[in-house]
N, C-alpha and C positions, 0 to 999 in steps of 0.2 A: 826315759831318755830315748834318743833317736839315733840311729846309725844309717848311713846311706852307702850303698854299694854303687860304684861307678861303672855300671854295665854300659857297653859291652866289653870294655877293657878289663873289668873285674867281674868274677863270677864265683859262685859257691863251689868249693871242691870237697868239703866235708862237714859233717855235723856230728858233734859228740856231746856227752852229758853225764850227769850223775843221777842215780836213782836210789831209793831206799824203800824199806818195808818188806824185806824178803820173807818174813815169817807170816805176814797177814795179807792175803790177796786183796782185801778191801782197802788196805792202807798204802798200797804201792803208789808211788808218785815220782815224777821227775823233779829232782831238786834243782837242777840247772841244765842249761843248754847253751852250747857254743857253736858258732858258725865260722868255718874257715874258708877263706877265698884264696885265689892265686896270689893276692897281695898282702893280706893281713888276717887277724883273728878278731871277731866280734863277740863279746861276752867275756865271761859267762853271764847269762841272764838267770836270775835266781841266786841260789847260794851253793857253793861247792861243798860237797859232803866231806866229812873227816875221813871217810873210807876210800876216797879217791874217785877216779872217773870210771864210768861204766864201759864195758867192752863186750863184744860179741852180740849175738841176737837173743832177745828174751822172748818168752812165750806168754806174756801177760798183757793186760790192757786191751783196748778195743781197736782193732785194725780199721783203717779207713782208706778209701780210694776216691779221690776227688775227680777222677777221670782225666782224660788227656787234656792238657793245656799247653799253649805255646810257650809261656814263660810265667814265672812268678814275679810280680811287680813289688809287692810288699809282704812282709811277714809280721803279723801282730802277735806279741808275746805278753800274756798277762802273768805277772810274777810278783812275788814278795820273797818269802822264805823258800818257796818252791814254785814250779811252773803250774799255773792254774789252767791255762788253755793256750792253744795256738790257733791262728786263723790266717788264711792266705788270700791275698788279692792277686788274681791271675788274669792273663789275657787268653781268651779262647781262640779257636781256629778262625773265627770271623773278625778278630780284632777287638772284641768287646771285653770290657772289664767285668770280671765275675768274682764275687766274694765267696769263699768256700764256707762250708758249714763250720761252726765253732767246734774245735776238737779239744775236749776236756770239759771241765765244769765251768759254767758261765761265770764271768767276772769282768769287770771293766778292763779295757785293753790299754794300759798306760804306756807300753813301750812298743815301738815298731822298728823294723829293720828294713 
């Protein structure tokens, strides 16, 4: 499914989600992710856990930094029962479109935002 944000009058104000696998570091995963804008909510993408939504900052997973970009144009979300990967289409300082690295485990990217 596809969702479009009507920038510049609409912009992302928050990101939330659910995760699972507390007992086994190898099995931790994002179950769902939701994007909130100044106008509405998009998602959840994936499936909401029976344990509720995540809160606070966690210390697991692999951190990434795609560097400074002027803006995010699209967010690609690979999901079924959980989030497989995220990837971002950005505009760099020179106005060029730049696709980020794939964050997560490789999988087809069926949904975009």
